[in-house]
C-alpha positions as CSV (number, residue, x, y, z in Angstrom):
1,M,13.7,-24.4,-32.8
2,F,11.9,-25.8,-29.9
3,G,9.8,-28.9,-29.4
4,R,10.0,-32.6,-30.1
5,S,8.2,-34.8,-32.7
6,P,4.5,-34.6,-32.3
7,S,4.2,-38.4,-33.5
8,K,3.8,-39.6,-29.8
9,A,1.0,-38.5,-27.5
10,I,0.9,-35.7,-25.1
11,K,-2.1,-36.0,-22.8
12,V,-3.4,-33.3,-20.5
13,E,-5.9,-33.6,-17.5
14,V,-7.4,-30.2,-16.5
15,F,-9.8,-28.6,-14.0
16,A,-10.5,-25.0,-13.0
17,K,-12.7,-23.2,-10.5
18,T,-13.3,-19.6,-9.5
19,D,-14.9,-18.4,-6.1
20,L,-16.1,-15.3,-4.7
21,G,-14.1,-15.3,-1.7
22,R,-15.3,-14.1,1.8
23,T,-15.2,-10.4,1.4
24,R,-16.2,-9.4,-2.2
25,D,-19.9,-8.8,-3.2
26,H,-19.1,-10.0,-6.9
27,N,-16.7,-12.0,-8.8
28,E,-14.4,-10.0,-11.2
29,D,-12.3,-13.2,-12.1
30,H,-12.8,-15.3,-15.2
31,F,-11.0,-18.4,-16.6
32,L,-10.8,-20.2,-19.9
33,V,-9.8,-23.8,-20.7
34,A,-9.7,-24.8,-24.3
35,D,-8.8,-27.2,-26.8
36,L,-7.8,-25.2,-29.8
37,T,-7.6,-28.2,-32.1
38,R,-11.2,-29.0,-31.6
39,R,-12.2,-25.5,-31.0
40,D,-13.8,-26.4,-27.8
41,A,-13.6,-24.0,-24.8
42,S,-15.3,-25.6,-21.9
43,L,-15.0,-28.1,-18.9
44,K,-16.6,-30.8,-20.6
45,P,-15.3,-34.2,-20.2
46,A,-13.7,-34.2,-23.6
47,V,-11.7,-31.0,-22.7
48,R,-11.0,-32.0,-19.1
49,T,-9.0,-34.9,-20.4
50,H,-7.5,-34.6,-24.1
51,E,-4.6,-35.0,-26.3
52,I,-2.5,-31.9,-27.2
53,G,-3.5,-31.6,-30.9
54,E,-1.8,-29.8,-33.8
55,R,-3.2,-26.5,-32.9
56,G,-2.6,-26.8,-29.2
57,S,-4.4,-26.0,-26.0
58,L,-5.1,-22.8,-24.2
59,F,-5.5,-21.7,-20.5
60,V,-6.2,-18.1,-19.4
61,V,-6.9,-16.4,-15.8
62,A,-7.8,-13.0,-15.7
63,D,-8.5,-10.8,-12.6
64,G,-10.5,-7.7,-13.4
65,M,-10.7,-4.3,-11.6
66,G,-12.4,-1.0,-11.8
67,G,-15.4,-1.1,-9.5
68,A,-19.1,-2.0,-9.8
69,A,-19.4,-4.4,-12.7
70,A,-16.4,-2.9,-14.8
71,G,-13.8,-5.3,-13.6
72,E,-16.1,-8.4,-14.5
73,V,-16.7,-7.0,-17.9
74,A,-12.8,-6.4,-18.5
75,S,-11.7,-9.9,-17.4
76,E,-14.7,-11.6,-19.4
77,M,-13.7,-9.5,-22.5
78,A,-10.0,-10.6,-22.0
79,T,-10.6,-14.4,-22.0
80,E,-13.3,-14.2,-24.8
81,T,-11.2,-12.1,-27.3
82,I,-7.9,-14.0,-26.4
83,Y,-9.7,-17.2,-27.2
84,E,-11.5,-15.9,-30.4
85,Q,-8.2,-14.4,-31.7
86,M,-6.4,-17.9,-31.3
87,V,-9.5,-19.7,-33.0
88,N,-9.5,-17.3,-35.8
89,A,-5.9,-16.2,-36.6
90,W,-4.0,-19.2,-35.1
91,G,-6.6,-21.6,-36.4
92,S,-6.1,-20.4,-40.0
93,E,-2.4,-20.3,-39.7
94,R,-0.6,-22.5,-42.4
95,E,2.7,-22.3,-40.7
96,L,2.3,-24.6,-37.7
97,T,5.5,-23.5,-35.8
98,P,6.3,-22.6,-32.3
99,Q,7.3,-19.2,-33.5
100,R,4.1,-18.5,-35.1
101,F,2.1,-19.9,-32.2
102,A,4.0,-17.6,-29.8
103,Y,3.4,-14.7,-32.2
104,R,-0.3,-15.4,-32.4
105,L,-0.6,-15.6,-28.5
106,R,1.0,-12.3,-28.0
107,E,-1.0,-10.8,-30.6
108,A,-4.2,-12.2,-29.1
109,V,-3.2,-10.5,-25.8
110,E,-2.7,-7.1,-27.5
111,A,-5.9,-7.6,-29.3
112,A,-7.8,-8.1,-26.0
113,N,-6.1,-4.8,-24.7
114,R,-7.4,-2.8,-27.6
115,Q,-10.9,-4.1,-27.3
116,I,-11.1,-3.3,-23.6
117,H,-9.5,0.1,-24.2
118,T,-11.9,0.8,-27.0
119,Y,-15.0,-0.3,-25.1
120,A,-14.0,1.7,-21.9
121,A,-13.4,4.9,-24.1
122,A,-17.0,4.5,-25.6
123,H,-18.9,3.7,-22.1
124,P,-18.0,6.1,-19.4
125,E,-19.7,4.2,-16.6
126,V,-16.7,1.5,-17.0
127,R,-13.8,4.1,-17.9
128,G,-10.6,3.0,-16.4
129,M,-11.5,-0.5,-16.2
130,G,-8.9,-3.2,-16.6
131,T,-7.7,-6.6,-16.0
132,T,-4.6,-8.7,-15.4
133,T,-4.2,-11.7,-17.7
134,T,-2.0,-14.8,-17.6
135,A,-2.6,-16.8,-20.9
136,V,-0.7,-20.1,-21.4
137,G,-0.6,-21.7,-24.9
138,V,0.6,-25.5,-25.0
139,L,1.9,-26.5,-28.2
140,G,3.8,-29.9,-28.5
141,D,6.1,-30.1,-25.5
142,R,6.3,-26.5,-24.6
143,F,4.3,-23.9,-22.8
144,F,4.2,-20.3,-24.1
145,L,3.3,-17.8,-21.5
146,S,1.9,-14.2,-21.9
147,Q,1.8,-12.0,-18.9
148,V,0.4,-8.7,-18.0
149,G,-0.3,-7.8,-14.3
150,D,0.2,-10.1,-11.3
151,S,-1.9,-13.3,-11.8
152,R,0.6,-16.1,-11.8
153,A,1.7,-19.4,-13.6
154,Y,3.5,-22.1,-11.5
155,L,5.1,-25.2,-12.7
156,I,5.1,-28.2,-10.3
157,R,7.7,-30.9,-10.9
158,Q,8.4,-33.7,-8.6
159,G,6.5,-31.8,-6.0
160,Q,8.4,-28.4,-6.1
161,A,6.6,-25.3,-7.3
162,V,8.5,-22.8,-9.5
163,Q,6.9,-19.4,-10.6
164,L,7.1,-19.1,-14.3
165,T,5.8,-15.5,-14.6
166,K,6.8,-12.3,-13.1
167,D,4.6,-10.1,-11.4
168,Q,4.3,-6.6,-13.0
169,S,3.9,-4.9,-9.7
170,L,5.5,-2.4,-7.5
171,M,6.5,-5.1,-4.9
172,Q,8.4,-7.1,-7.5
173,R,10.3,-4.1,-8.7
174,L,11.3,-3.5,-5.1
175,V,12.4,-7.2,-4.6
176,E,14.4,-7.1,-7.9
177,A,16.1,-3.8,-6.6
178,G,17.2,-5.5,-3.4
179,E,15.1,-3.1,-1.3
180,L,12.5,-5.7,0.1
181,T,12.6,-9.6,0.6
182,E,10.0,-11.7,-0.8
183,E,8.6,-12.2,2.6
184,E,8.4,-8.5,3.2
185,A,6.8,-7.8,-0.2
186,A,4.1,-10.5,0.7
187,K,3.2,-8.7,3.7
188,S,3.2,-5.0,2.4
189,E,0.2,-2.8,2.4
190,R,1.2,-2.0,-1.3
191,R,1.3,-5.6,-2.6
192,N,-1.9,-5.0,-4.6
193,I,-0.2,-2.1,-6.7
194,I,0.5,-3.3,-10.3
195,L,2.2,-1.4,-13.0
196,Q,0.4,-2.6,-16.1
197,A,-3.0,-4.1,-16.9
198,L,-5.2,-4.8,-20.1
199,G,-7.2,-1.8,-20.7
200,P,-6.4,1.5,-19.2
201,D,-4.0,2.2,-22.0
202,A,-4.0,1.9,-25.8
203,R,-0.9,-0.1,-26.0
204,V,0.4,-2.7,-23.5
205,K,3.8,-4.6,-23.2
206,V,3.3,-8.4,-23.2
207,D,6.0,-10.3,-21.2
208,L,6.2,-13.6,-23.5
209,T,8.1,-16.5,-22.0
210,H,8.3,-20.4,-22.6
211,Q,9.0,-23.4,-20.8
212,E,9.4,-27.0,-21.8
213,V,6.9,-29.5,-20.3
214,R,8.1,-32.7,-18.8
215,R,6.3,-35.9,-18.1
216,G,4.2,-35.6,-14.9
217,D,4.5,-31.6,-14.8
218,I,1.5,-29.7,-13.3
219,L,0.8,-26.2,-14.5
220,V,-1.0,-24.0,-12.1
221,L,-2.6,-20.6,-13.1
222,C,-4.3,-18.5,-10.3
223,S,-5.4,-15.0,-9.5
224,D,-3.8,-13.2,-6.5
225,G,-6.7,-14.4,-4.6
226,L,-5.0,-17.7,-4.2
227,S,-1.3,-16.7,-4.5
228,G,-1.8,-13.9,-2.0
229,S,-3.1,-16.4,0.7
230,V,-1.4,-19.8,-0.1
231,K,2.2,-20.2,-0.6
232,K,3.6,-21.9,-3.6
233,E,4.9,-24.8,-1.4
234,E,1.3,-25.4,-0.2
235,I,-0.1,-25.4,-3.6
236,A,2.6,-27.9,-4.8
237,A,1.8,-30.1,-1.8
238,I,-2.0,-30.1,-2.5
239,A,-1.7,-30.6,-6.5
240,T,0.8,-33.2,-5.8
241,R,-1.1,-35.2,-3.0
242,E,-4.7,-35.0,-4.6
243,R,-5.0,-37.3,-7.5
244,E,-8.4,-35.8,-8.5
245,L,-7.6,-32.3,-9.9
246,Q,-11.2,-31.1,-9.0
247,A,-10.7,-31.9,-5.3
248,A,-7.1,-30.2,-5.5
249,C,-8.9,-27.0,-6.9
250,D,-11.5,-27.3,-4.1
251,R,-8.8,-27.6,-1.4
252,L,-6.9,-24.8,-2.6
253,I,-9.9,-22.4,-2.7
254,A,-11.0,-23.6,0.6
255,L,-7.6,-23.0,2.1
256,A,-7.7,-19.4,0.8
257,N,-11.1,-18.9,2.3
258,E,-10.0,-20.3,5.6
259,R,-7.5,-17.5,5.7
260,G,-9.9,-14.8,5.2
261,G,-10.8,-15.0,1.5
262,P,-9.8,-11.4,1.1
263,D,-10.4,-11.5,-2.8
264,N,-11.8,-13.6,-5.5
265,I,-10.2,-16.8,-6.1
266,T,-9.5,-18.5,-9.4
267,V,-7.3,-21.6,-10.2
268,I,-6.6,-23.8,-13.2
269,L,-4.6,-27.0,-12.6
270,A,-3.3,-29.0,-15.6
271,R,-1.4,-32.3,-15.5
272,F,0.6,-33.5,-18.4
273,D,1.6,-36.8,-19.3
274,G,2.4,-39.2,-22.5
275,E,5.3,-40.7,-24.5
276,G,5.6,-37.4,-26.2
277,L,7.3,-35.9,-23.2
278,R,10.6,-36.3,-21.9
279,P,10.9,-37.6,-18.2
280,P,11.9,-35.0,-15.7
281,E,15.6,-34.1,-15.0
282,A,17.2,-32.2,-12.4
283,S,19.4,-30.4,-14.6
284,A,16.4,-29.1,-16.6
285,E,16.0,-25.3,-16.7
286,V,12.8,-24.0,-15.0
287,G,11.5,-20.5,-14.4
288,H,11.1,-17.2,-16.3
289,Q,12.6,-17.7,-19.8
290,V,12.1,-14.8,-22.4
291,Y,10.9,-16.3,-25.7
292,P,12.9,-14.7,-28.6
293,L,10.3,-13.8,-31.2
294,I,11.9,-13.2,-34.7
295,D,10.1,-10.2,-35.7
296,T,10.6,-6.4,-36.0
297,E,9.8,-5.8,-32.2
298,T,11.2,-7.3,-29.3
299,S,8.7,-9.5,-27.4
300,T,9.4,-8.3,-23.9
301,E,12.2,-6.3,-22.3
302,P,14.5,-9.0,-21.0
303,V,14.4,-9.3,-17.1
304,P,17.0,-11.1,-15.1
305,V,15.9,-14.2,-13.4
306,Y,15.4,-13.2,-9.9
307,R,17.6,-15.5,-7.6
308,G,17.0,-13.8,-4.1
309,S,17.5,-10.3,-2.9
310,R,20.4,-9.2,-0.9
311,P,19.6,-8.2,2.8
312,P,18.2,-4.6,3.1
313,E,21.0,-2.1,3.9
314,P,20.7,-1.0,7.5
315,T,21.7,2.7,6.6
316,A,19.9,5.9,6.2
317,R,21.1,5.8,2.4
318,A,19.3,2.5,1.9
319,R,16.1,3.9,3.6
320,W,16.2,7.0,1.2
321,R,16.7,4.9,-1.8
322,L,13.7,2.8,-0.9
323,V,11.4,5.9,-0.4
324,A,12.7,7.4,-3.7
325,L,12.0,4.1,-5.5
326,T,8.6,3.6,-3.9
327,L,7.5,7.2,-4.8
328,A,8.6,6.7,-8.2
329,A,6.7,3.4,-9.0
330,L,3.7,4.9,-7.2
331,A,3.6,7.8,-9.5
332,A,3.8,5.4,-12.3
333,A,0.9,3.4,-11.0
334,V,-1.2,6.4,-10.3
335,A,-0.6,7.7,-14.0
336,L,-1.8,4.5,-15.4
337,Y,-4.9,4.2,-13.1
338,L,-3.6,0.7,-12.1
339,V,-3.9,0.7,-8.3
340,K,-5.7,-2.4,-7.3
341,R,-8.0,-2.4,-4.3
342,S,-6.6,-3.7,-1.1
343,P,-8.4,-6.7,0.1
């Protein structure tokens, strides 16, 4: 259905880094970088530069929440469980197709949710803990993205950054409803309210999407400690300018800290090249594209691609609509115990 012949090589260079930031007393973020073919999850040289094998590669960022050490437990549990599930289930899969890979990725995220939820129920000291998760699997010339929460994945192509994931947040809902602009949402005091996370509920709805990779593309995964302080245009400029990915990660984190470092900061940068990838084209589609899994359940509720909000209506009716929508979303967030702490 998707993808090109694997006869030609696809190479990836990758680096990742996490930082405490300037205001937190402990780090609740976790990341994972793995070559699934070699079953190696690390930042060792053999993983930092490798060819995409028949089992693909995996990149995960998780931003935990819950106070004390609970958020750290949740984010670490998420990255480890997703990796273990992919190694065991996908690693033993005989049908090496994009459909099965995408299915196994979604399955792994759902398994992580059950694991965190079950653990929290058995340990009252961490009850209510949760974590965002952005997990990207690479198979052949395609990304498969699973999203829960408001960590992000961007694609940088020819110096331009496009967000591949959609935030599962109150602000994203208001932007899509046309009640706020993206600029207003980014400055709102309620920007940290998310509507879903791994852990608080027994079931979770994973947003599963896909994107074709082109030669020279750079994949960025990050927690909101970076995306909340550094604009995507700035991320693109730094990642494109710096030849060494480690230097680019260092610069991005330094910039977020220069602007106050209000949260933990985590970033993964992965640059793709090789004859197995087509060159970039201006007409190629880039963005949030729902992946159509062929099974008994829909992979995600289709969400229209956001192409910019209309100007807020300067009427009393519009203000009441904003209040009503805000209250409804807040009620849902409180019910799910998913209010992230403000920086």
